[in-house]
N, C-alpha and C positions, 0 to 999 in steps of 0.2 A: 542666223547665219553668221559664221565667224568672219572677222576681218581678213582680207586677203593678206597673205604672207608678205608680199612686197610692200604693202602699206604699213603693216605692223613693223617691219624692219626699218623703214624710213622714220617712223615715229620714235622707235627705240633709239636709233642713232642720234636723232635730234635731242632726245632726253639726255643721252650721254654727253653730247656737246654742251648742252645747257649747264650740266654739272661739272664741266671742265675735264671730262674723261675722253681720251682719244678712242674712237671706235671706227671700224671699217668692215665692209662685207668682204670676206676672203673667199666665199663661194656663193654664187647666186643660184638659188634653187627654183622650183616651180613657182610662178607668180601668184597663183591662186591659193594653193594649199600645201606648199612644201613645208616640211618640218623644219623648225628653227633651233639651232644649237648655238649657245653663247659660250665663248672661251674668254676668260678673264685672266690676263697675264700679269703676274706680280713682278716687282723689281728683281727678285732673285731668280727669275726665269722659270719659276714654277707656275702652274696655272690651275684654275678651277674650270671645270666644264659643267655647264647646265644643259640638260636635255629636256625635251618635252615630257611632261608628266604623263603617266598612263591615264587612259580615259576614266578609270575608276576613281581617280583623284579629283575629278572636277566636281564643283559645287552644283547641285541640281538647280539651284536658283539662278546661277550664272554659268550655264554650260558653254558659252561661246568665248569666254576669256581664255587667254593663253596662260597656262600654269607650267612651271618648270620644277625640276628636281636636280639637285647636285648629283653628279655621277660618283663622286667620292666625298668623304667627310673632310678630308684635308687636301690642300694643294698637292698636285703631283708634278713630277718633272714634265716640262713642256713637251718633250719628245714622246712620252707616254700618252699624253692627251692627244697629240697629233696622230699617233697610231690608232687610238680609239676612233678618232674622226675618220680616218681612212677606212676603217671597218664599216662605219656607218654609211659612208659614201658607196661602198660596194653593195651594201644591203639596200640602200635607197638613194639612187643618184639625183633625186630631186630635192635633197636637203639644202638648207641655207646654213652657212657658218658665219657668225659674226664674231669678230675678235675685238676685245677692248684691252686697254692697258691702264691700270689704276693701282697706285702704290698702296691704297687702302683696301683693294679687293672688292670695291663696290660693284654691284651687278644690276640694280634697279629692276629686278624681275619679281613677279609674284611667284613665290615658292609654295610647294605642296605643304600643307599643314601636317606636322608630325603628330601622331596619336600618342 
């Protein structure tokens, strides 16, 4: 059984805080199983967006860990990232959105392994 979204978000924000990165919940989703999106804002007001990886990306040995995939290869204007998040909310109103600000762009997420 996968960790509840609310518990995962709390742990993720604690990790950010420990590393000296500001992070906050900008949208609270479903407590138990809401999808989590992470937006990392850079000093130039561009941002990277990390979305839940597709189910096919999960390791069979560890199917319950949360894995993420970047939505784009390069940072995008923050307004474009916000538009994408608005579309995601219309599709699934139960999503969580976490926003962090880090000049180095660190995200502390497990990413999908590229083949």
